[in-house]
DOVO-315836 format. One line per 8 residues: number of its first residue (from 0); their letters; for each residue x negated, y negated, z negated of C-alpha. Coordinates in Angstrom, 2 decimals, padded with zeros to 5 digits, always signed. Each point is the difference from the previous one (the first is absolute). Layout:
N
NUM = A = X:Y:Z; ...
***
This chain:
417
0 = MRVMMSAL = -027.40:-048.76:-058.38; +001.44:+000.30:+003.50; +000.89:+003.63:-000.67; +001.84:-000.99:-003.19; +001.89:-002.81:+001.74; +001.03:+002.22:+002.91; +001.11:+002.71:-002.44; +001.99:-002.58:-001.98
8 = KSGLASRN = +001.71:-001.34:+003.14; +000.90:+003.47:+001.26; +001.18:+000.95:-003.50; +002.31:-002.97:-000.28; +001.60:+000.97:+003.29; +000.51:+003.60:-001.11; +003.28:+001.28:-001.45; -001.92:+002.49:-002.13
16 = FWKAASLW = -001.90:-002.86:-001.61; +003.22:-001.63:-001.17; +001.27:+003.34:-001.30; -003.15:+000.39:-002.11; +000.19:-003.65:-001.10; +003.62:+000.47:-001.05; -000.94:+003.09:-002.00; -002.82:-001.89:-001.73
24 = FICLLYVL = +002.30:-002.95:-000.77; +002.68:+002.31:-001.50; -002.61:+001.63:-002.25; -001.22:-003.45:-001.05; +003.55:-000.99:-001.00; +000.31:+003.30:-001.87; -003.13:-000.84:-002.04; +001.10:-003.56:-000.70
32 = FQGGKTSF = +003.57:+000.76:-001.08; -000.24:+003.54:-001.40; -003.53:+000.21:-001.36; -001.40:+003.09:-001.67; -002.62:+002.58:+000.92; +002.08:+001.64:+002.73; +000.48:-003.18:+001.99; -003.67:-000.97:-000.47
40 = MLFTMINV = -001.22:+003.43:+001.21; +002.33:-000.15:+003.00; -001.21:-003.50:+000.86; -003.64:+001.15:-000.34; +000.60:+002.94:+002.34; +001.64:-002.29:+002.55; -003.00:-002.35:-000.14; -002.44:+002.88:+000.52
48 = LALYWFIC = +002.11:+001.22:+002.92; +000.14:-003.54:+001.44; -003.81:-000.23:-000.26; -000.29:+003.33:+001.83; +002.34:-001.23:+002.73; -002.01:-003.20:+000.32; -003.27:+001.93:+000.38; +001.62:+002.26:+002.60
56 = SLAGVKQV = +001.19:-003.03:+001.96; -003.54:-001.44:+000.06; -002.17:+003.10:+000.30; +002.37:+002.68:+001.28; +000.94:+000.56:+003.63; -001.03:-003.57:+000.87; -003.63:+001.03:-000.50; +000.17:+003.12:+002.17
64 = RAERSLSL = -002.81:+000.20:+002.57; +000.18:+002.22:+003.06; -002.06:+001.26:+002.92; +001.64:+001.32:+003.15; -001.56:+002.41:+002.51; +001.44:+001.31:+003.27; -000.83:+003.35:+001.53; +000.94:+001.89:+003.14
72 = NGELAGKQ = -000.50:+003.76:+000.27; -002.18:-000.10:-003.10; -002.30:-002.77:+001.28; +000.05:-003.66:-000.93; +002.16:-001.88:+002.48; -002.52:-002.82:+000.23; -002.45:+002.33:+001.76; +002.32:+001.11:+002.78
80 = AIQAGSQV = +002.68:-001.46:+002.25; +003.60:+000.69:-000.99; +002.16:+001.06:+002.92; +003.72:-000.63:+000.21; +002.02:+002.85:-001.46; -002.56:+000.69:-002.75; +000.86:+000.16:-003.70; -002.40:-001.78:-002.34
88 = EVKLRLQL = -000.67:+001.24:-003.52; -000.11:-002.84:-002.54; -001.79:+000.43:-003.32; +000.50:-002.67:-002.66; -002.33:+000.18:-003.01; +001.29:-002.00:-002.96; -002.01:-001.27:-002.97; +002.22:-000.90:-002.96
96 = PTFVITPY = -000.95:-001.91:-003.18; -001.49:+002.43:-002.55; +001.38:-001.61:-003.17; +003.68:-000.08:+001.07; +001.92:+003.27:+000.17; +001.90:+000.35:+003.28; +002.30:+003.04:-000.09; +000.73:-000.10:+003.72
104 = LIVNEQLQ = -000.27:-002.30:+003.01; +002.39:-000.56:+002.92; -001.90:-001.13:+003.09; +001.60:-001.68:+003.05; -002.01:-000.11:+003.25; +001.08:-001.78:+003.18; -001.73:+000.50:+003.36; +000.76:-002.69:+002.58
112 = RHNGDSWK = -000.52:+000.07:+003.76; -001.00:-003.05:+002.03; +003.52:-000.38:+001.45; +001.66:-000.11:-003.44; +001.03:+003.65:-000.31; -000.74:+001.36:-003.45; -000.02:+003.29:-001.88; +000.34:+000.31:-003.78
120 = YEDSIVPR = -001.20:+002.67:-002.39; +000.78:+000.32:-003.71; -001.27:+002.57:-002.47; -000.63:+000.39:-003.72; -003.29:+001.17:-001.46; -001.25:+000.87:-003.48; -003.44:-001.46:-000.81; -002.76:+002.46:-000.81
128 = VGSHAELV = -002.15:-000.05:-003.12; -002.22:-003.07:+000.24; +002.72:-002.16:+001.62; -000.61:+001.27:+003.53; +002.74:+000.85:+002.48; +000.07:+001.05:+003.63; +002.82:-000.19:+002.54; -000.25:+001.94:+003.28
136 = YQTPPLER = +002.60:-000.10:+002.75; +000.28:+000.27:+003.77; +001.49:-002.49:+002.43; +002.50:+001.01:+002.70; -001.33:+000.29:+003.58; -001.17:-003.49:+000.92; +000.44:-001.83:+003.28; -002.62:-002.31:+001.47
144 = GKYSFRAT = -000.53:-003.26:-001.83; -001.83:-001.78:-002.77; +001.00:+001.07:-003.49; -000.57:-001.61:-003.36; +001.16:+000.73:-003.53; +002.02:-002.60:-001.87; -000.72:-000.70:-003.66; +000.52:+003.19:-002.00
152 = ECRSKDIF = +002.58:-000.24:-002.78; -000.16:+002.10:-003.15; +002.44:+000.30:-002.91; -000.21:+001.65:-003.37; +001.86:+000.05:-003.32; -001.50:-000.04:-003.46; -000.37:+003.20:-002.01; +003.44:-000.57:-001.54
160 = GLLEHEGT = +001.67:-000.46:+003.40; +001.47:-003.36:-001.02; -001.64:-002.63:+002.22; -001.19:+000.30:+003.61; -003.18:-001.75:+001.17; -000.88:-000.80:+003.62; -003.23:-000.83:+001.80; -001.38:-000.38:+003.52
168 = FQPEGEFY = -003.43:+000.49:+001.54; -001.40:-000.14:+003.52; -002.67:+002.62:+000.81; -001.43:-000.06:+003.51; +001.81:+002.08:+002.57; +000.16:-001.08:+003.64; -000.35:+002.23:+003.04; +001.12:+000.26:+003.60
176 = VLPRTIFI = +001.53:+002.78:+002.08; -000.97:+000.40:+003.65; +002.65:+000.59:+002.68; +001.18:+003.51:+000.79; -002.02:+001.53:+002.87; -000.09:+003.14:+002.13; -002.95:+001.79:+001.56; -000.37:-000.62:+003.75
184 = PRWQLFSR = -002.25:+002.66:+001.60; -000.01:-001.47:+003.51; +001.27:-002.96:+001.98; +000.59:+000.58:+003.69; -000.72:-003.66:+000.74; -003.66:+000.65:-000.80; -000.25:+003.10:+002.17; -001.54:+000.16:+003.48
192 = NSRYSGPE = +003.06:+001.99:+001.11; +002.51:-002.59:-001.18; +002.76:-000.50:+002.56; -000.11:-003.71:-000.89; -003.58:-000.30:+001.24; -000.53:-002.50:+002.77; -002.68:-002.37:+001.34; -000.24:-001.67:-003.39
200 = TTILQSRR = -000.59:+003.27:-001.85; -002.58:+001.70:+002.22; -002.59:-000.32:-002.77; +002.21:+001.94:-002.37; -001.39:+003.48:-000.47; -000.18:+002.45:-002.84; -002.57:-001.57:-002.28; -003.10:+002.10:+000.46
208 = ETTQINGV = -002.62:-000.11:-002.71; -003.46:-001.38:+000.65; -003.23:+001.33:-001.52; -000.27:-003.00:-002.35; +000.74:+000.91:-003.63; +002.41:-002.49:-001.58; +000.41:+001.48:-003.49; +001.14:+003.01:-001.98
216 = RDYIYGDR = +003.50:+001.44:-000.42; +001.60:+002.97:-001.74; -000.41:+003.36:+001.66; +002.92:+001.04:+002.21; +000.64:+003.68:+000.62; -001.42:+000.89:+003.40; -002.96:-002.44:-000.04; -003.12:+001.49:+001.58
224 = ISRIHWNA = -002.94:+000.91:-002.23; -002.16:-002.54:+001.84; +002.39:-002.72:-001.10; -000.33:+000.68:-003.73; -001.94:-002.69:-001.90; -002.08:+002.15:-002.32; -001.50:-002.84:-002.09; +003.42:-001.51:-000.77
232 = TAKTGSWK = +001.39:+003.48:-000.73; -002.80:+000.68:-002.50; +000.42:-003.37:-001.74; +003.79:+000.08:-000.34; +000.54:+003.72:-000.52; +002.71:+000.10:+002.68; -000.23:+000.64:+003.72; -000.71:-003.12:+002.08
240 = SKEFERES = -000.21:-000.48:+003.77; -001.72:-002.59:+002.15; +002.19:-002.71:+001.49; -001.03:-001.17:+003.48; +000.88:-003.23:+001.75; +002.70:+000.25:+002.65; +000.42:-001.63:+003.37; +001.80:-003.31:-000.19
248 = IPKTMIIL = +003.64:-000.40:+001.05; +002.14:-003.14:+000.36; +000.88:-001.95:-003.11; +003.53:+000.28:-001.37; +002.26:-002.65:-001.51; +003.08:+001.06:-001.94; +002.76:-002.60:-000.23; +002.64:+000.40:-002.72
256 = DAHAANYV = +003.28:-001.84:+000.50; +001.02:-001.31:-003.46; +002.88:-002.27:+001.06; +002.92:+000.15:-002.40; +002.72:+000.06:+002.69; -001.24:+003.34:+001.37; +000.18:+001.97:-003.25; +003.55:+000.09:-001.30
264 = ERDRFELA = -000.76:+003.41:-001.48; -002.85:+000.11:-002.50; -001.02:+003.53:+001.00; -000.70:-001.14:+003.54; -002.66:-002.45:-001.17; -001.52:+002.64:-002.28; -000.26:+002.26:+003.03; -001.76:-002.74:+001.97
272 = VSTVASLL = -002.51:-000.62:-002.82; -000.68:+003.72:-000.42; -000.54:+000.34:+003.74; -002.59:-002.77:+000.01; -001.76:+001.48:-003.04; -000.11:+003.43:+001.66; -001.50:-001.49:+003.16; -002.66:-001.80:-002.04
280 = EFGGRERI = -000.92:+003.26:-001.73; -000.23:+001.71:+003.39; -002.29:-002.75:+001.27; -002.23:+000.26:-003.05; -000.32:+003.75:+000.40; -000.80:-000.25:+003.73; -002.27:-003.05:-000.47; +002.12:-002.16:+002.33
288 = NMGLCILG = -000.36:-003.78:-000.10; +003.44:-000.97:-001.32; +001.43:-003.32:-001.09; +003.32:-001.10:-001.45; +002.26:-002.98:+000.59; +003.13:-000.54:-002.09; +002.67:-002.29:+001.42; +001.71:-001.01:-003.23
296 = REVWGSAP = +000.75:-003.25:-001.78; -003.64:-000.78:+000.70; -002.14:+001.67:+002.63; -002.65:+002.18:-001.62; -002.67:+001.70:+002.05; -003.25:+001.92:-000.12; -002.15:+000.54:+003.09; -000.72:+003.55:+001.28
304 = TESQFERQ = -002.77:+001.66:-002.00; -001.36:+003.39:-001.03; -000.81:-001.22:-003.51; +001.66:+002.10:-002.69; +000.07:-003.01:-002.31; +001.90:-002.10:+002.54; +002.38:+002.89:+000.63; +000.72:+000.22:-003.72
312 = QMLHQLVD = +000.76:-003.73:+000.02; +002.56:+000.60:+002.77; +001.64:+002.81:-002.00; +000.10:-002.20:-003.11; +001.73:-002.70:+002.05; +002.82:+002.49:+000.62; +000.49:+000.75:-003.70; +002.35:-002.87:-000.88
320 = ISPEGTGD = +001.08:-001.31:+003.39; +003.68:-000.81:+000.55; +001.94:-000.85:+003.19; +000.22:-003.76:-000.38; -001.15:-001.22:+003.40; +001.81:-002.42:+002.33; -000.83:-001.98:+003.11; -001.31:+000.64:+003.50
328 = YKAQLEQR = -002.06:+003.16:+000.56; -002.10:-001.34:+002.84; -000.89:-003.12:-001.97; -001.13:+002.17:-002.90; -002.15:+002.14:+002.29; -001.53:-003.08:+001.60; -000.79:-001.28:-003.48; -002.40:+002.92:-000.55
336 = KELFPSGA = -001.00:+000.80:+003.58; -003.66:+000.31:-001.04; +000.94:+003.36:-001.56; +000.96:+001.49:+003.39; -003.01:+000.83:+002.18; +000.60:+000.78:+003.66; +000.08:+003.70:+000.81; +001.30:+000.88:-003.46
344 = FFIIVTPL = +003.06:+002.09:-000.79; +002.97:-002.10:-001.11; +002.05:+002.27:-002.30; +003.18:-001.70:-001.14; +002.20:+001.55:-002.70; +003.48:-001.54:+000.04; +003.74:+000.85:+000.12; +000.35:-002.37:+002.97
352 = ADELLFDM = +000.90:+001.42:+003.41; +001.05:-003.12:+001.91; -001.45:-003.00:+001.82; -001.72:-001.26:-003.15; -002.03:+003.19:-000.01; -000.86:-000.16:+003.69; -001.03:-003.64:-000.29; -002.66:+001.21:-002.45
360 = LRWAKRSQ = -000.99:+002.92:+002.20; -000.32:-002.26:+003.05; -002.12:-002.36:-002.11; -002.25:+002.95:-000.85; -000.34:+000.95:+003.67; -000.85:-003.57:+000.98; -002.69:+000.13:-002.68; -001.36:+003.15:+001.71
368 = MIPFHIHI = +001.03:+002.32:-002.81; +001.67:+003.42:+000.21; +003.45:-000.11:-001.70; +001.52:+002.90:-001.93; +003.34:-000.25:-001.79; +001.07:+001.96:-003.08; +003.74:-000.57:-000.31; +001.25:+000.30:-003.60
376 = GSARNVDS = +003.52:+001.35:-000.46; +002.48:+002.25:+001.72; +001.09:-000.63:+003.58; +003.51:+001.42:-000.54; +001.58:-003.42:-000.38; -002.09:-001.69:+002.71; +001.36:-000.64:+003.46; -001.38:+002.56:+002.48
384 = RTRPGSLY = -001.37:-002.76:+002.24; -002.15:-001.37:-002.81; -001.10:+003.25:-001.60; -003.78:+000.13:-000.32; -000.38:+003.02:+002.30; +001.71:-001.66:+002.98; -001.68:-003.33:-000.67; -003.43:+001.65:+000.00
392 = NRQEIAGI = +000.72:+001.64:+003.35; +001.03:-003.31:+001.58; -002.81:-002.03:-001.52; -002.72:+002.72:+000.26; -000.81:-000.36:-003.71; -000.89:+002.83:-002.35; +002.02:+000.48:-003.15; +001.85:+002.27:-002.37
400 = QLSSLTDL = +003.32:-000.02:-001.89; -000.52:+000.65:-003.73; +002.81:+000.65:-002.50; -001.92:+002.04:-002.59; -003.60:-000.09:-001.19; -000.29:+003.79:+000.30; +000.56:-000.31:+003.77; -002.94:-002.36:+000.51
408 = PVLLGGGY = -002.79:+002.60:+000.57; +002.11:+001.89:+002.57; +001.03:-003.12:+001.87; -003.52:-001.41:+000.15; -001.24:+003.35:+001.26; +002.49:+000.23:+002.84; +001.93:-003.27:+000.32; +003.22:+000.20:+002.03
416 = G = +000.46:+003.24:+001.86
***
């Protein structure tokens, strides 16, 4: 009954409905005033056609059912993380009513990002025998964020091409895209030969492995035969190596500045987020205790840990973050001071290069932490007295100037020359 009422309401609001009703009314007048077999046959045909239109409005495209699946490089997207810049293949399987002939179907899809950006796709398909249809298309390269599909719209005309019918359905289809990252092979800050080493960093050495086995990893070319894990290799069918525990090094806290006033250009904030994500991936690979603190509209933080699950939670926090923060930096840091253990590295990623920055760095030093600044943006338009390089020399603080994500591995390997 609800279906009939909704179809009646949508029909009354349709211009095509009134065209058909006018045609039926004209034929009725023709029967009443002219009479005869011709008028009666014409009126009968119009009634049969009207019945067909009514059935199509109730059981046509409005009863379409669909199932959506997402894949990336031939594998279901739900089983792997989607990185920024990837293109997702969308497959929409449609099940149409079997007793209503649908000559073709026009499908409208709309993919919406968490910030309101959207992308539309429209295509026409011809149902197969058995009222099945399949639509496959590929999205453009996606940036980080949470994505969801709006209600899918479909349109079709009857077999005579006279009236158009519309319907909507909402198959599941939500996914997220992780920030863009870059591989960091080495970070000079964690090297025994770092020129930034001082009394606080005397325990920093190349992380030597102990004799305690900590798990199994994929074989890397050059691994010694004694390191191969034969049982795991036999079970999985691929080469596996033993993973040993490493000597501990200081914990690391990464602080992301997400204050709106510092990111006039959107690309600059994307660079900051990608930098943080790349550092987290480096920490996970090197088994470094890393934590994250985001100074945004609200202060979000996660204590330093080696847990892969916790690290994934940090990366997911970066998926839909926006620069919306305001207020005093030091007050925000004090609000979550339990996240900052003494002796830890204090890595701050920000476009700031003024007293606001050095207030935070001095706060880190008073808390017995080792500050390191990653300055986001170009220094061309910055006064020479406040450029990061000269400030670091005066304040004896380590740091780098980053204007492109591709420069990050080189700068972390050598810092300022």
